[in-house]
N, C-alpha and C positions, 0 to 999 in steps of 0.2 A: 504494500500500500504506500503510494507516494507521499500522502499526507503524514502518515505515521513516521515514515523515514525522515521527512522534513522536521517533524517535531523532535525526533531523537537527535538529529543533527544540531538543532538549536539548543535542546535541553542539556545535553551532555557537556558542551562547552560552558554553559551557565553554571552547572555543578562544579566543573573544573575551576572556574573563576573563584568560587568560594573556597576552594581547597588550596589556592596558591600560597596563602599565608603559612600553611603547614609546612610546605617544602622549603621555605626560606628561613624558618626559625632555627636558630642554632641548637644543636643537640647538647644537652647537659652532660657533664661528666658523670660516669656511673658512681654510685655511692660506695664508700669503702666497705670492705668485708668486716663483719662483726667478729669480736673475739669470743672465745669459749665462755668467758664469764658473762658477756653480754647476751649470748645465745640463751643462757639459762636464767636471765634476769627475772623472768616472771614465774619461776618455780617457787612454790611455797615450801615451808619447812617439811610438811608432809611429803611433798613431791621429792624433795632432796633426800628424805629418809628412804623413799621407795627406790630412788636411783642408787643410793648406797647399798641397800639390800640386794638390788638387782645386779650391781657391779660385783659384789662379793660372790654371789651365786654364779655369775657369768665367768668369773675367774676360776671358780671350782669346776665349772663345766669345761672350760678350756683346758684345764689340767687333766681332765678325764681322758682325753684322746691320747696324750703321751703315755699315760699309765697303761693304755692298751699295747703300746709298743713293748713295754716290759713283759706283759703277758705273752705277746707274740714271740719275743725272744726266748722266754722260758719254755713255752710249749714246743717251739722249734728245736730247742736243745734237747728236750725229752725225746723227740722223734729221732734226732741224730743219735742220742744214746741208745735208743731202741734199735736203730739200724746197726750200730756198732756191736750191740749185744747179739744181734742176729748173725753178723758176720764172724763173731768171735767163737761160734761153735755151739751156742746155746740152742740153736735150731738145727735142722738137718744140714749135712755137709754142703758147702758151696760147690757149684760146678767148677771144674778144673780151670775154665777160662775166666772165672770171676775172681778179682782180687779186691781187697778193701781199698777204697779211695782215700787219698790224702785228706786229712782233716776230719776223718770219721772216728778219731780216737775219742774215748770217753773223756768228759770233763773231769777234773780232779775230784769234784764232789760226787761223782757218779761211778766211782770204782766198784762199789757194791750194788750197782744197778741191777734190778731184776724186773721181770715182766709184771709182777704185782705192783712194784713201785711205779712203773710206767703207767699202768692203768690208774693207779691212785692219783698220780700227778695230773694226768689228762683230765680226770674227773674234777679235781680241785681247780684247775685253770678254767675249765668250762663254767664251773659255778661262779668263779670270780668274774668272768666275762658277763654273766647274767647280773650279778650284783652291781657291777660298774654301769651296765646298761640301764638298770632300774634307777640308780642314783642320778644318772645323767638325764633320764626322762623327767624325773621330778625337778631337778635343778633347772633344766631348760624351760619347763613350764613356769616355775617361779620367776625366773629371769625375764622372760618375755612379758609375763603379766605385770610385773613391777614397772618395767620400762614403758609399756604401752599405757598403763594407767597414769603414770606421772606425765607422760607425753601429752595425753589427751587433756589433762588438767591444765598444764602449762600452755598448750596451744589455744585452749579456750580463753584463758586469761589474756594472752597476747592478741588474739583476734578482737576481743572486747576493747583492749587498750588502743589498738590500731584504729578501729572504727571511731572510737571516742576522740582520738587525736585528729582524724580527718575532719570530723565535725567541728573541732576546735579552731581549725585554720581560718584565716581571713580570706576575703573574696579575691584579693590580689593573688593569693597562692592558687586558688581554683582557676583563675584566668590562665595560669601556666600549666595546669595539670588536668588532663582529660578525665572525665568521670569513668570512662571505660577502662583506662589504665589503672585507676585506683581500684576498680572492681577486680581486675585481673590480679593485682597485688594482694587483695584481700583473700583471694582463693588460691591462686597459683603459688605465690611466694610462701604463704603460710602452710600450704600443703608440702612444699619442699622442706620447710622447717620441721614439720611433723615427721616426715620421713627421716630426717637427720637426727632427730632426738628420740625416736621410738625404737622399734625392734632392730633397725639397722645399726643403731648405736650399741645396742646390746650385743649384736653379733660382732661388732668391731672390738669391744672389750674382750669378748670370748676368744676371738681369733688372735688378738695380741697376747692374751694369757697363754693360749695354746702354742704360740710361737716361742715364747720364753720357756715354757715348761718343756717343750719338745727338745730344745737345745740344752736345757739343764740336765735332762735325762741322758741325752747323748754324751755330754761332757762327763757325766758321772760314770758312765760305763767305759768310754775310751775317748780321751781328749784328742789323740792323734788323728784318728779317722774323722772325728767331728770337725777338726780344723781343716782337714783336706776337703771335706764336703762344703765347708763354709767359705772356702776360698773364692767361690763365685757369688756369694750372697751380697757383697757390696754392690755389684752390678745390678742385682735385682732390686735392692733398696733404692739406689739412685734412679733407676728407671721408673719404679713405682711412684716415688716422690715427685719426679718431674711430670709424669703423666697425670697425677692427681692435681697438680697446680694448673696444668693446661686445661684439664677437664673442668675445674672449678671456674676458671675464667670463661670458658665456652658456655658453661651452664648459666652464668650470670647474664651473658649477652643474649642467650636463647630466651631467658625469662623476660628480659626487657623487650625483645622483639615481639614475643607473643603477647605481652601486655599491650603493646602498641596496636597489634592486630585486634586484640580484644576490645580496645577502645573504639576502633573503627566499627566493629560489629555492633557494639552497644549503641553507637551513634546512629548507625543506619537503621537498626531495628526500632529504635525509639522514634525515628522520623520516617517511618516506612511510607506514610501517606505522601509526604513530599517527594520521596525518591520515586514512587510509582507515578506521581503526577508529572514528573519531569522525564519519565522513561529512563531513569538513571540506574536501572537494575544491573545492566551489564557493566556500566562504568564503576559502580560501587563494588561489584563482584571482582572486577580487575584490580581495584584499589586494595581490597582485602587480600587478594591473592598475592599482590606485590609485597604487602606487609608481611605475609606469611613466609615469603621466600627467605627473608633474613633469618627468621627462627629456624627454618628448615636447614639452611646452610650451617648455622651454628650447631644444630642437632646432629647433622652428618659429621661435622668436625669432632664433636664430642664422642660420637660412636667410633670414629677412627682412633681417637686417643685411647678409648677403652680397649679396642681390639688390639692395637699395637702394644699397649701396656700388658695385656694378658698374654699375648704371643711371646713377648720378651720374657715375662715371668716364667711361663712354662718351659720355654727354651732353656733358660738358665737352670731351672729346677731339674729338668730331666738330664741336662748335662752333668749336674752335680751327682745325680744318681749313678750315671754311667761311670763317673770318676770313682765313686765310692766302691762299687763292685769290682772295678779293675784293681784298685789298691787293696781293698779288703780281702780279695781272694788270695793275694800274696801273703797278707798277714795270717790268714787261716792256714795257708800251706806251711808257713814258717812256724806255726804254733803260737804266734803272738796273741791271736784271738781265737775264741771258740765260735762256731757258727751262730750260736744263740746270741752272743754279744754283738757279733756283726749285724745281725738282723735287728737287735734292739737299737743300736746306734743308727742304722739305716732308717728304720721306721720313725725313730725320734726326730731325726733331721727332716725326714720326708713330711711328717705331720706338722713340724714347725714351719717348714718352707711352704707347704700348702696353705697353712693358716695365714702366712704373710701374703701369699697370692690372693687368697679370699678376702683379706682385709683391705686390699687395694680399692675395689669398688666401694666398700663401706667408707673408706677415707674420702673417696670422691663424693659420695652422698653427703657426708659431713661437711665437706668443702662447699657443696652446693647450698646446704642449709645456712652456712655462715654468710655466703654471698647474698642469699635471699633475705636473711635477717638484717643485713646491713641496710637494705632498701627500706625495710619495715621500720627499723629502729630510728632511721634518719627522720622519718615522718613523725614517729612518736615523740622524739626528742626536740622537734622543732617548736620553738616558742614564737607564735605569730606576733606581728606588730600590734594587731588588734585582736586581743585574746578573748574569745567568747566565754571562756571559763574563769576569767579574772573576777575574783570576788571583791576587789577593791573598787573605790569610786563612791561618789556622793549619791545619796538617795533622798532628795528633798521631800519633805512631808507633803507639800502642795505644789502642783505644776499648773500654771496658768496657760502655757502654750505660746509664749512670746518667742519668736525666732528672729535672730539677727546674724547676718553674714557680714564680716568686715574684711575687705581686701583679700578675698580668698583666691588663691592660685592653686591649680591642680593639673597634674599629668598622670595618666594611667601608668602603673609600673611596667606594663608590657610595651608601652610607647613613651618612654620618659622624655623624648625630645619634642613631643608634640603637646603643646599647651591646650587643655580643654577648657579651663576657666582662667581668666586673666584679670585679677583685681575685681572680682564680683563683690558688690555690697548692696544689701537691701534689708528691710525690716518688715516683719509680719506681726501685727499686734494680736493679742488673744482674741479668738472668735472671728477673726477676719478670714476671708477667702481670697487668696492671691493666685493668679494664673501666670504660668510661665509659657510664653509662646516664642516661636522662632523656627527657622529651618532645621532640618535634620542634622545632627552632629554639632549643634551650637552649645551643648552642655546642660540642657534642661534636666535630663534624667540623671546626670552626674550630680546635680544639686541634691536630688532625692537620695542618691547613694551616700553622699557625704553626711546628710542629716541622720541617716541610719547608721552612720559610721562603718560602712563597708570598707572605706578607705579613710586615711588621714590626709588633710590638705597639705600641700607643699609649703604654703605659708598662709598667713591670715588666721582669722578666728571664726568659729561657728558657735553661737551662743543660743541656749534655750533657757529662758527666764534668768538671764545674766550668768548662767553657768556654762563654761566651755564643755562641749559634748565629750571632749577627751577626759574631762574630770569626773563625768558622771559614770556610775556603774553601768556597764554595757547592757546587762539584762534588764535593768530598770529603764534605761533609755528606750530600748526597743519595745518594752511593754507599754511605754507611754505613747508610742506611735503606731497607728494603724496604716497598712499599705494595701492598695488595690492596684495591681499592675495591668499592663496591656494584655498579657497572656496569662490568665489565672492558672495556677498549678493545683490540681486536686489530686489527692492520693486515692489509691485503689481500695477504698473502704466505703462505709455508709455516709450518707449526707450528714447525719448527726455527728459522727466521729470526725468528719472533715471539718465541720464548724468548730467542734470542741478543741481542735488543734490551736485555735486562736487563744483559748483560755481553758486550761485543763480543769479549772475549778468552777466553770460556769454552771449555773443551775438550769434546769429545763425551762423555767419561766424566762430567764434572761436570754436563753438561746432562741426561744420562740419570738421574743420581743425583737431581737436582732434580725430575725428572718422577716418580720413584718416591716421593719425599717428598710430592709433590702428588697422589698417587693417580691419575696421568694415564697411566701406562704401558699399562694394559690396554686402555682405549678407543682410544689412539693406535695400538696394534698391530693393532686390528681394522679400522682404516681402510685403504682400498685402497693408498694411497701412504704410509701410516704417517707418519713425521715430515716427509715432503715434501708432505703434503696441504695444498692452499691453502684457507685458512679463509674466504675471501670477504670482501666489504666489511663491516667492523666485526664479523667473525666470524660472519656469518649462516649459514654452513654447519655450525656447531656448536650444540649445545644450551647452555642457560644454565650448567648444571653443568660441562660440558666447557670452556666458555670460562673459567669461574672457576678451574678447575684449571690451565689453561694460564697464566693470570695469576699464580697462586701459584708455579708453576715459574719464571716469568720474574722474580718477586721474589726467589726463592731462589738463582738462579744467581750473584748478586753476593755471596752469603754475608753478608748484612747482620747487624750487631750489634743493630739495632733493627728490629722488625717492627710495622707499623701496619696494623690490619685494620679497615677502615671499613665496617661492616655488610656483610661479605663474603658472607653467606648469606641476606640478607633477601629477595632476589628469586628464590629457588630453591624448588622444591617439596620436600616432606618427604624423598623418596628421595635427590634430589641434595644436599639440605642435609646429610644424615647423612654422605655420602661426602666432601663438601667440608669439613665440620666436622672429620672425622677427619684430613684432610690439613692443616688449619690447626693442629690440636693437635700434629701431628708437626713442622710448620714452626716452631712456637713454642718447641720444646724447646731450651734453652740460649741463648735470645735474650730480650732485653728486649722485651716485647710489650704494646702498647696496643690493646685491643679495644673498638670501638664496637659494642655488641650490639643486635641487633634482637629476637632471641628470648632472654629472660633465662635460660631453662633451660640455655643453652650456656655461661654464665659462672659457674656455681656453684663451679667449682674455681679461680677466679681468686684470686691472692694478695691482691688488694685490689679493691674495687668502689667507684667514685666516682659518687654520685648527684648529678645536676645539675638544677636547676630554674630556668627562665628563664636568667639570665646568671651564676648563682652555684653554688658547691658547697654542698649542704645536708647530705649524709651521706657518710661514708667508713668502710669496714670490710669484713670478709668477709661472705659470703652469710648465714651463720647469725647473725652479730652484727646485721646490718641487719634480718633478719626478726624477731629478738627485740626490736629497738628499736621495732618497730611504727610506723615513720615513713613517709616519702615512698617509700622503696624498696619497702616492703611493699605500699603502694598500687599501685605499678607492677606488682608481681608478681601481686597479686590481680586487677587489671584485665586482665592478659594471660591469666591462667588462666581467668577468666570468658569472655573473648573466644574462647579455644580451645575451651571447653566448648560455647559457642553454635555455633561453626563446625562442631564434630563432630556436634552435634545436627542441624544443618541438613543435613549430608551424609547422616546416617542417615535423616532424614525423606525426603530426596530419593530415597534408595535404596529405602526401603519403598514410597514412592509409585510408583516405577518398576516394582517387583515386582508391585504390585496391578494396575497397568495392563496388565502383561504377562499376568497371569492372566485 
């Protein structure tokens, strides 16, 4: 379809235009890795006790495997002694062409060896195998249970602290951090921390214990053969440490790339209607795939590091085994070692070496957890310039709602070189309604953001009742102010619960009164479940006007002294706008109100109109005064009247054309 193709050709570049800023923003340096102490910061005393018990049991479990090497050596020696007994004449005569092999001599302790002793020894060693197996079964169960329990407790606490820290940050920080990236960190990074502090850490302790226990057993039985087998171990250790470091770095990069991809996915899914409207599905899919490529590359690199590390480990390990048997055979032939001692040393070193090889991936998981924890703790430890949890600040007993701005200058942190406000000064007396008008980007909404203290001004003062907003308690300040924005955000819950978010202590009577002021009672009562109706994700089950009236009611339940209306009717049709405008006028009665107006006809009755151009105030006065002044405000009014006339003419023309076609 040619029309659809044209729409796609136009829409996709439009989407790409809005994405340009993302590609030019400089990438931040990755956060430093956390230390082991920092990794376990949120473990309680109970968790640390569980980790201690689990570590002790893990050490015992690790020592169990080298003990098996002793049993292997003992039972092997018993079989050698039995073979020697067989060849010594205790059994029928050997064939003439069979001679005893070198090293089949009995051990010094087995000179009186008999078949009854052999049977008794084998039975004893088999029982010991069973006992060790039962002990290791119980120990491994206790070990993993302790580590997983402590890990879950600690991860739960860290997850809570991270989410709390994210909510603590100022708006300037959110301007630089995508919500999808934060969501990915909340799940992906914390999942990596969970892996690195749970059963994988238990296995790491167990394998390290097995490594040391295996070599202690080997040294105890014969230090010469053990040293020969260990001659290749430094290469294994160096290779393992180097691979673990590379893998930790690749894992951190992989997590960051997938977090970026997650941010894109979250953004697209939350704005799916816009994407579909612009035929941007393929464009967004390509953008997501491009973001995934970085994570995929880092994942492949990480896999290569793991593969090369394991290959080197096993190559060195089996090389040491070959060396052990080559040298050990000579020792047995010369009578320096018995076959049982050779096997004990061999299996002791083998189990220690295998443990070292198995510990490598666990070290990598721990390194990955340390890298992920660095990104999490960086956010938790960040103290914002405007701290939402700061308990300090004044809480005046009475607020009249007088607002004063004195020579305020401001630039957004993401664009510090561009002034948004340059020397703004004005006063709003208690109970007055003041309108801010001007072209897009002149700083109207920025004034609202500064009053709410989303940001601090670069210079100048913002006063409420002669108190600087920076000196007021932040929670108290925002409780004093009600806000209705252009695009109301409703949460996926009931209408009643959405309104209660404005004041968690509101009574049902106060809630219903706020709904009456907001002209919301009639449409709510027409809904099947009335106030218990679920509004859907972002309020999709309600119309724009209905959502706006719910937002007005939510602002009113806190009974604010100051009301900020940021283009509250600009996105509504004419019918919805009139209903919402009536609700806003009711809400503004008796309150200091600042209106950012989209339609200038709605602010004729304002006590004061402030006209802004670029980053400055150019005119101040009532509607009639500014019209008479024949300045910038009148230009705005005339431009809007002309636009409305054109819009109405277009509608009438369309209607006439439709009627002609119908005839």
